[in-house]
C-alpha positions in Angstrom: 55.3 84.7 98.9 59.2 84.9 98.7 61.0 84.7 95.6 63.5 81.9 96.9 61.9 79.0 99.0 63.8 76.2 101.1 63.2 72.7 100.1 63.6 70.0 102.7 67.4 70.0 102.3 67.5 73.8 103.1 69.0 74.7 99.7 67.8 77.5 97.5 65.2 76.4 94.8 65.4 78.7 91.5 62.4 77.3 89.7 60.8 80.7 89.5 64.2 82.3 88.4 63.9 80.3 85.4 60.7 81.7 84.4 62.2 85.3 84.5 64.0 84.2 80.8 60.7 84.4 79.4 59.4 87.6 81.0 59.5 91.1 79.6 62.7 93.1 80.4 60.7 95.3 82.5 59.6 92.8 84.6 62.8 90.9 84.9 64.7 94.1 86.3 61.9 95.0 88.7 61.8 91.4 90.0 65.6 91.3 90.4 66.2 94.6 92.0 63.4 94.3 94.7 65.6 92.3 96.9 67.6 93.7 99.7 70.8 91.7 99.3 72.3 93.7 96.0 75.3 91.5 95.8 73.5 88.2 96.0 70.7 89.9 93.5 73.8 91.2 91.4 75.2 87.6 90.9 71.7 86.4 90.4 71.3 89.0 87.5 74.3 88.3 85.5 73.7 84.5 86.2 70.1 85.0 84.8 71.5 87.5 82.0 74.0 84.5 80.8 71.2 82.0 80.6 69.1 84.3 78.7 71.9 85.2 76.3 72.4 81.5 75.8 68.9 80.7 75.4 69.0 83.2 72.6 72.0 81.5 71.1 70.2 78.0 71.3 67.1 79.7 69.5 69.4 80.9 67.0 71.0 77.5 66.2 67.5 75.9 66.3 66.5 78.2 63.3 69.6 76.4 61.7 68.1 73.2 62.1 65.5 72.3 59.2 62.9 70.4 59.7 61.6 68.9 56.0 58.5 67.1 55.1 59.1 65.0 52.1 55.9 64.5 50.3 55.8 61.5 47.8 53.7 58.7 46.6 56.4 56.0 46.2 59.1 55.2 48.9 60.5 51.9 48.6 60.5 49.2 50.7 57.6 51.4 52.2 55.0 51.5 49.4 54.0 48.2 47.8 55.4 48.9 44.3 58.8 50.6 43.3 58.0 52.5 40.2 60.6 55.5 41.0 63.9 55.2 40.5 65.6 57.7 42.9 64.4 56.2 46.2 63.4 59.0 48.9 64.8 56.6 51.6 68.2 56.8 49.7 68.1 60.3 49.5 67.3 61.2 53.1 70.1 58.6 54.3 72.8 60.1 52.5 71.6 63.8 53.4 71.5 62.6 57.0 75.4 61.5 56.7 76.3 64.5 55.0 73.9 67.1 56.8 73.1 66.2 60.1 71.2 69.4 61.0 68.5 68.5 58.6 65.6 66.4 60.1 63.8 65.1 57.2 60.6 63.0 57.4 58.7 61.1 54.9 55.0 61.4 54.2 53.3 58.7 51.9 49.9 57.7 51.2 49.2 54.1 52.6 47.7 52.2 49.7 46.8 48.5 48.0 44.8 47.7 51.3 41.8 46.1 51.8 39.3 48.5 53.9 37.6 45.6 56.0 38.4 45.9 59.3 41.1 48.9 59.1 39.4 51.5 60.9 39.3 49.4 64.3 43.1 48.1 64.0 45.8 49.9 66.1 47.9 48.6 63.8 48.4 47.9 60.0 50.6 45.6 58.1 52.4 46.8 54.4 54.1 43.5 53.1 56.5 42.7 56.1 56.3 46.1 57.7 54.0 46.4 60.5 52.6 50.1 61.1 51.8 52.0 64.3 48.5 53.9 64.7 49.3 57.8 65.8 46.9 59.8 67.8 46.4 61.8 64.4 43.1 61.0 63.2 40.9 63.4 61.4 37.9 63.9 58.9 38.1 66.2 55.7 35.3 66.8 53.2 35.9 66.8 49.6 34.4 65.2 46.6 31.0 66.0 47.8 31.5 63.8 50.9 33.0 63.5 54.3 36.1 61.6 54.3 38.3 59.9 57.0 42.2 59.7 57.4 44.4 58.3 59.9 48.3 59.1 60.1 50.2 55.8 60.9 54.2 55.4 61.7 56.2 53.1 60.1 59.2 51.4 61.9 62.5 53.3 61.9 65.3 52.0 59.6 69.2 52.1 60.3 69.5 56.0 59.3 66.5 56.8 62.0 64.0 58.1 58.9 61.0 58.3 60.2 58.4 57.5 57.5 54.4 58.6 58.2 51.6 56.9 56.1 48.3 58.2 55.7 45.5 56.1 55.6 42.1 57.0 54.0 39.3 54.8 52.3 39.1 57.8 49.6 42.6 56.4 47.8 44.1 53.7 50.2 42.0 51.0 48.0 44.5 51.8 45.2 46.8 49.1 43.5 49.6 51.0 42.4 50.9 54.3 41.8 49.4 54.7 38.5 46.2 54.4 39.8 46.8 56.9 42.7 48.2 59.4 40.9 45.0 60.0 39.0 43.3 63.1 39.9 40.3 61.6 41.7 42.5 59.7 44.3 45.2 62.5 44.2 43.1 65.1 45.4 41.8 63.3 48.7 45.6 62.5 49.5 47.0 66.0 48.8 44.0 67.2 50.8 44.8 64.7 53.8 48.5 65.6 53.8 47.6 69.3 54.2 46.2 68.7 57.4 48.5 65.9 58.7 51.4 68.0 58.2 49.6 71.0 60.3 48.6 68.3 63.0 52.7 67.0 63.1 53.3 70.8 63.7 51.2 70.8 66.7 53.0 67.5 67.8 56.6 69.1 68.3 57.6 68.6 64.5 57.4 71.9 63.1 58.2 71.6 59.6 60.1 74.6 57.8 59.6 72.9 54.1 57.6 70.8 52.5 59.6 69.1 49.4 56.8 68.0 47.4 58.1 65.4 45.1 55.9 65.5 41.5 52.8 66.3 43.2 50.8 68.9 42.5 51.0 70.5 46.2 50.1 73.9 47.5 49.5 74.7 51.4 45.9 76.6 50.4 44.5 79.6 52.2 42.9 77.5 54.7 45.7 75.8 56.0 48.2 78.9 55.8 45.8 80.9 58.2 45.9 78.2 60.7 49.6 78.0 61.0 51.5 80.0 63.5 54.9 79.5 61.7 56.0 80.0 58.3 56.2 76.8 56.1 58.0 77.0 52.4 57.1 74.5 49.3 59.7 73.0 47.2 58.4 71.5 44.4 60.1 69.2 42.0 58.5 68.4 38.9 59.7 65.3 36.9 58.0 66.2 33.5 55.5 69.1 32.9 53.8 66.8 30.0 53.1 63.9 32.6 51.5 66.0 35.5 49.2 68.2 33.6 45.6 67.2 33.9 44.2 66.8 30.7 40.9 67.7 29.1 39.4 64.4 29.3 39.1 64.6 33.3 37.4 68.5 33.3 33.8 66.9 34.0 35.4 64.8 37.1 37.1 67.7 38.1 34.0 70.0 37.9 31.8 67.7 40.1 34.4 67.0 42.7 36.3 70.3 43.1 34.0 73.2 42.2 32.3 75.4 44.9 28.5 76.2 45.6 28.6 78.8 43.1 30.3 76.9 40.4 28.1 73.8 41.1 25.0 75.9 40.7 26.1 77.0 37.6 26.8 73.3 36.4 23.5 72.1 37.6 21.4 74.8 35.7 23.1 74.0 32.3 20.3 72.7 30.1 23.3 70.7 28.4 25.0 69.4 31.0 21.4 68.0 32.6 20.5 66.4 29.6 23.8 64.3 29.5 23.6 63.6 33.0 20.4 62.1 32.9 21.0 60.1 29.8 23.9 58.5 31.9 21.5 57.8 35.0 18.8 56.2 32.7 21.8 53.9 31.0 22.3 52.2 34.1 19.1 53.1 36.6 15.3 52.2 35.8 14.0 55.0 38.1 11.5 56.9 36.7 11.6 60.2 38.9 14.9 61.5 39.9 16.4 64.9 40.9 19.8 66.2 39.7 21.6 66.2 42.8 20.8 62.3 42.7 22.1 61.8 39.2 25.5 63.6 39.9 26.1 61.5 43.2 25.2 58.1 41.4 27.5 59.0 38.7 30.1 59.9 41.0 30.0 56.9 42.9 30.2 54.8 39.7 32.2 57.3 37.7 35.3 55.2 36.5 33.1 52.0 35.8 31.2 54.5 33.5 34.3 56.1 31.9 36.1 53.9 29.3 39.1 55.4 27.3 39.8 55.2 23.7 42.8 52.9 24.1 41.1 50.5 26.1 37.4 50.2 24.4 35.5 51.4 21.9 33.1 54.5 21.6 30.2 53.3 23.5 27.3 55.4 24.6 28.8 56.5 28.0 32.0 57.6 26.1 30.2 59.9 23.8 28.0 61.2 26.7 31.1 62.1 28.9 33.0 64.0 25.8 29.8 65.9 25.7 30.3 66.7 29.5 33.8 67.4 28.8 33.6 69.7 26.0 30.5 71.3 27.9 32.3 71.9 31.2 35.5 73.4 29.1 33.0 75.8 27.3 31.3 76.9 30.6 35.0 77.5 32.2 37.1 78.5 29.7 39.8 79.6 32.1 39.8 76.6 34.4 43.3 76.7 34.9 43.0 80.2 36.7 39.4 80.4 37.3 38.6 81.0 41.3 35.4 79.5 41.0 36.3 76.0 39.8 40.0 74.5 40.4 41.1 72.6 37.4 44.8 72.2 37.2 46.6 71.7 40.1 49.9 71.8 39.0 49.6 75.2 37.6 48.3 76.4 41.0 51.2 74.4 42.7 54.0 76.3 40.5 52.2 79.6 40.7 52.4 79.6 44.8 55.7 77.4 45.3 58.6 79.0 47.2 60.8 77.2 44.7 60.4 74.6 42.1 62.9 72.6 40.2 63.6 69.7 37.8 65.7 66.5 37.9 68.0 67.3 34.4 69.9 70.1 33.6 69.0 69.3 29.8 65.7 69.5 30.5 65.4 72.9 32.5 67.3 74.6 29.6 64.7 73.1 27.2 61.7 73.9 28.9 62.3 77.6 28.6 63.2 77.2 25.0 60.5 75.0 23.7 56.9 75.8 24.9 55.6 72.6 23.4 57.5 70.6 26.3 55.1 72.4 29.1 51.8 73.7 26.9 49.7 75.9 28.8 52.0 76.3 31.6 54.8 77.9 29.7 53.6 81.5 31.0 53.7 80.3 34.5 57.2 78.8 34.0 58.6 82.0 32.3 57.2 84.0 35.2 58.6 81.9 38.3 62.3 81.6 36.1 64.0 83.2 39.2 62.7 81.0 41.9 63.8 77.7 39.8 66.5 75.5 39.0 67.6 72.0 38.3 68.8 69.4 40.2 69.9 65.8 39.8 69.4 62.7 41.6 71.4 59.7 42.5 70.9 55.8 42.9 72.5 53.1 44.9 72.7 50.2 43.2 71.1 47.2 45.2 72.7 43.7 45.3 71.0 41.4 43.1 71.3 37.8 42.1 72.5 37.0 38.4 73.6 33.8 36.9 77.2 34.4 37.1 78.8 37.4 39.1 81.5 39.5 37.7 83.8 42.5 37.9 86.0 44.5 35.7 88.4 42.0 36.1 86.5 39.2 34.5 83.3 40.5 33.0 84.6 39.1 29.4 84.1 35.5 30.3 81.5 35.9 32.9 79.2 38.0 31.0 79.3 35.7 27.8 78.0 33.1 30.4 75.1 35.0 31.7 74.2 35.6 28.3 74.4 32.1 27.3 72.2 31.0 30.0 69.7 34.2 29.4 69.4 32.6 25.9 68.6 29.3 26.9 65.8 30.3 29.5 63.6 32.1 26.9 64.4 29.8 24.2 61.6 27.8 22.3 61.9 24.5 23.9 62.1 26.0 27.6 59.2 28.2 27.1 57.3 25.3 25.5 57.8 22.8 28.6 56.9 26.1 31.1 60.6 25.4 32.6 61.4 28.9 32.3 63.7 30.3 35.3 60.8 31.9 37.5 63.5 34.0 39.2 63.5 35.8 35.7 60.1 37.3 36.9 58.7 39.4 39.5 55.2 37.8 40.0 54.0 34.5 38.2 51.4 36.4 35.9 53.5 36.7 33.0 52.5 36.2 29.2 55.5 35.4 26.9 55.4 35.6 23.0 58.2 34.6 20.6 61.3 32.9 21.4 65.0 33.3 21.2 67.6 31.2 19.1 70.6 29.6 20.9 72.4 28.5 18.0 74.2 31.2 16.7 76.0 34.2 18.2 74.3 37.4 17.7 74.4 40.8 19.7 71.5 40.9 22.2 69.2 44.2 22.4 67.1 44.8 25.7 64.0 47.0 26.0 61.9 47.5 29.3 59.2 50.4 28.9 55.9 50.8 29.7 52.8 51.5 27.9 53.3 55.5 27.6 54.0 55.2 23.9 55.1 58.6 23.0 56.9 59.5 26.1 58.7 56.0 26.2 59.0 56.3 22.4 57.7 52.9 22.0 56.8 53.4 18.4 60.6 54.4 17.6 61.4 51.3 19.2 59.5 48.8 17.4 60.4 50.8 13.9 64.0 50.6 14.7 63.9 46.5 15.5 61.8 46.5 12.1 64.3 48.4 10.5 67.1 46.1 11.5 65.4 43.3 10.5 64.6 44.2 7.4 68.6 45.3 6.8 69.4 41.6 7.7 71.3 42.4 10.4 72.2 39.7 12.7 70.4 40.7 16.1 67.7 39.6 18.7 65.9 41.4 21.1 64.1 41.1 24.3 61.0 43.5 24.6 59.5 44.0 28.4 56.6 46.2 28.4 54.0 45.3 31.3 50.6 45.4 30.3 51.3 45.9 26.9 49.3 43.2 25.3 46.4 45.6 26.3 47.2 48.6 24.3 46.2 47.9 20.7 49.3 49.9 19.1 51.7 47.3 20.6 49.6 44.5 20.0 49.3 45.2 16.6 53.2 45.3 16.3 53.5 41.9 18.0 50.9 40.6 15.4 53.1 41.7 12.5 56.2 40.3 14.2 54.1 36.8 14.6 53.1 36.6 11.1 56.7 36.9 9.8 58.0 33.4 10.2 61.5 34.4 9.0 61.9 36.4 12.5 61.3 33.2 14.4 64.1 33.0 17.4 64.8 36.4 17.0 62.6 38.2 19.1 60.7 37.5 22.4 58.0 39.9 24.0 57.3 39.6 27.8 54.0 41.0 29.3 54.8 41.1 33.2 57.0 42.5 36.0 61.0 41.2 35.5 64.0 41.1 37.5 65.9 43.4 35.3 69.5 42.2 36.9 69.4 39.2 35.1 68.3 40.4 31.9 71.2 43.2 32.0 73.7 40.8 33.0 73.5 39.1 29.8 72.2 41.5 27.4 74.4 43.3 25.4 72.6 46.9 24.8 69.5 48.6 26.2 67.6 50.7 23.8 66.4 54.1 25.1 64.4 55.9 22.7 62.7 58.4 25.2 61.2 61.3 24.2 60.1 62.9 27.8 62.3 63.4 30.7 61.8 60.0 32.3 64.0 60.1 35.4 64.4 56.5 36.5 67.4 54.3 37.4 67.1 52.1 34.8 70.4 53.1 32.5 72.2 53.0 35.7 71.4 49.7 36.4 72.3 48.7 33.3 75.6 49.9 33.1 76.2 48.6 36.5 75.8 45.1 34.9 78.0 46.1 31.5 74.7 46.6 29.5 75.7 49.2 27.2 73.0 52.3 26.5 71.9 53.6 23.3 69.7 56.6 24.3 67.9 59.5 23.2 69.9 63.1 23.8 67.0 63.9 26.4 66.7 64.8 30.1 68.4 62.7 32.7 69.8 60.3 29.8 71.8 63.4 28.4 73.0 64.2 31.7 74.5 61.1 32.5 75.3 59.1 29.7 78.5 59.8 27.7 78.9 59.2 24.2 81.7 56.9 23.1 82.6 59.3 20.2 82.3 62.4 22.3 84.3 61.1 25.2 86.6 58.0 24.0 88.1 57.8 27.3 85.0 57.9 29.8 82.3 57.2 27.0 79.8 54.7 28.4 76.9 54.5 25.8 75.9 56.1 22.4 73.2 58.9 22.1 71.3 60.8 19.2 72.8 63.9 17.8 69.6 65.8 18.6 66.3 65.3 20.9 63.8 63.3 19.6 61.4 66.1 19.8 62.2 67.9 16.6 60.9 68.5 13.1 63.3 65.4 11.6 62.1 61.9 11.4 62.8 60.3 14.8 63.3 56.8 13.8 66.1 57.9 11.6 67.4 60.0 14.2 67.5 57.0 16.8 68.8 54.3 14.1 71.9 56.4 13.8 73.6 55.9 17.0 72.1 51.8 16.8 74.1 51.2 13.8 77.0 52.9 15.1 77.1 50.5 18.3 76.3 47.5 16.0 79.6 48.5 14.1 81.8 49.0 16.9 80.3 45.7 18.5 81.0 43.5 15.6 84.3 45.0 14.4 86.0 46.3 17.1 86.1 44.2 20.5 88.5 46.2 22.3 86.8 49.4 22.1 83.5 47.5 23.1 85.3 46.0 26.3 86.5 49.5 27.1 82.8 50.7 26.7 81.6 47.7 29.2 84.3 48.5 31.6 83.4 52.2 31.6 79.9 51.5 31.9 80.7 49.2 35.1 82.6 51.7 36.7 80.0 54.8 36.4 79.6 55.9 39.9 76.1 56.9 39.9 75.4 57.1 43.7 74.3 60.3 45.7 77.5 62.4 45.3 78.5 65.3 47.4 77.7 67.9 44.8 74.4 66.7 44.0 73.4 66.8 47.7 75.0 70.1 48.1 72.5 71.7 45.6 69.4 70.3 47.4 71.2 71.6 50.8 71.7 75.5 49.2 68.0 75.2 48.2 66.9 74.2 51.8 69.1 77.1 53.5 67.7 79.5 51.3 64.0 78.8 51.8 64.4 78.0 55.7 
């Protein structure tokens, strides 16, 4: 067959000529010089050489084009809740503008869905978003059973950010992020994510980097052997104390993640057999049973049996589970690094990640100096220091409706109107008649205790926390408020904690405040989700007594509306809030002298900046107005220097 053939229009076809680019050099030369017309073949040779050179250059350029999978649990507005402050969507949109050579795609779990009918649907709906089912569907074995998973594609937004969602009955029934982040639901999501990333690579999107956002993720030996190309893992860890799997999950981790050898060891242990049989007998009248049957029954009903100390008493199930956890830890004393049973996923992820970072310069310095901030992971942190760094995040403040809009020119008058309206909406008369503005809340399921008085002018404090008492410093918050009341300070306080009434510690404090009638009209407690903007626009100060490196956008949002932050000198708060006494020109808040994690009394440490703020508010209105203006002028967005650090990490990894 001739190398060049004529088509119907008597022109030369070069279809076979293009194939030579992909042949070996010896075959290439032999195919060229076997032609009789040397001059024509020389021209062809140089033309093919030019194409080969251009192809090599294109390949080199393609290597500079980085494909990134951004793995996260929460990505507003694609997930039902928006617990994260720094939205991955905002980050990726800004990266796309600054660095168009990065193709970043987001991978999230699809959750808060009813299982009924989802398998047969080609499309799912998450809120107002309609998801399209892809061709990627598979089964995976985990937690002693076979699980199904399907990859869905979210509609593209204006910045063409492609978001994928993994649906699986093993975790998609979860209602919120806190529930899906538990080990028993997180494990199947990570397993499914590994398979999805591999299958995405087979469908013309080969990721160079997996950017794992505060999720214990590693590719795994089985995963890595099935990939014909290299994938690097960039692990971002918000707070080591939040991701460490605690010992109360030891038995659960054992029955779900142990291999066959470890399971045999567990099932032969007499203490475990006795406890498992007792658990089975508490909820089953069957007389004859096997160990395997008992374990299967307990696994299926695990979190119906398991109760936690802060949510219930030490019932029989709790006692048995505590014995099982203790026995598992006795059998496997080195669970964090044991090959037979995988207990601490973040430890393994940190060990095998190609690079890791924390979102705070202050916290990065502290974790190497204070072993208590990372516990048993401290040694691993020290060993991996050379492949670690700190990063920062930005926050684009969304537009929100408040009672009276204002800017840096007219805030003196308009902020006062917002405060007056807010006090009226939270007064005793309005609450009693159920006429409180519903736009203050995100849902109707809100419980309100106490009320505020509208008859006198006083500084209004605001606190928006969650039920993690130690990390968020809820104990410091209540002690500070009580101390201010004892000092007869003329203040009013708004406290918002969703599900706070379910926590005994918080409930006891609220009972104490309710019993003291002289405090009526000076405090209010809201149990439910709120629309923060209206509260920030009417409050004078926000209290942030956090011990942990909590990275969210709350203080950015507060400053945007002129609500002055009083914060602990820890983590992202220390990085982004300038104390007015440290920087008179650009100061935008007040901070403690030291971190709250020290030997001194944390209550006294935090009370000091609160007293300074009160003194400035009451005695120096011009300086207070400067504080508000500095807060409102603060640029919290994704600055170029922030994005450039991410870009350098991506380039070094790729």
